[in-house]
N, C-alpha and C positions, 0 to 999 in steps of 0.2 A: 565390208561388212566395220570398219572401223567407218569408212571414214560418216557409217551414217550413225554409230553410235554415237560417235560426241561431236554430229549435229544434235540430234538430241539433248546430250546431255549439256549441250550452249542451251537449248530451247528447255527445258528444262531448270536455270538458274532464275528466272522470275519467281518473287515468294508466293503468283498464283498460281503459279502453276503446277497442277495434281497429279498428271501421269509422266510417264515417257517413255516412249517406243526404241527401237532396236534391237540388236543382239544385250540382251541383259543376261543371258546366260555367259558370257563372253567378260562382261565386267565384272560381274560374284566369282570367277575364275582368276581372274589378274590381282582382284582383290584379296580372296584368302593367299596365292601363290607373297604377293607383295605385305602383305599384312595378315602377321603369323597368328596372332592375338584371333579373328575373327575365326579361325576354323574349329570349326568341333570337333572336341572331343571325346578319342574313342578308343577302349583299350582292349578291342573284340575287334577280331576277323570279321569283315563283311560276311554275312551269311544269307541265303536267301533260305528260308523256310518252306515258303509257297512251295518250292520248286520241290528241293529233294522229300521232300512229304511222298513223289510217288514211286513206287514200285519199281524197279527195273533203272532206274536213272541213273545212272555214275556219276559217284564223287571225285574219285579220284582224277587225276588229273592222267596215268598216262593209259584210262580206260577208254576219256573221252576223245584225248588221241588215237585213241585204236577205233571205236568207233567213226569221228570222223575219216579216219582214213578209208576204210571199208565200205563207206557211201558214196556213191559217181557223184559224176557232177550233175548231172540232172535232177539228184533228191537236194 
């Protein structure tokens, strides 16, 4: 994966090149790790409002673990 990404990055160096291939999510995560100023500034924890609007879906970690433990391997 890294070899392909490096090859694509090398191929993207000509000024007339418009696209790049490879695993760009890997490049993006590396850039955000190495360059903190590229990270988005979020002052709130991640939430998933579309998921939590359903009634009966637990949001507490202990309740989620209990439900997962009650499931069989097939489920």
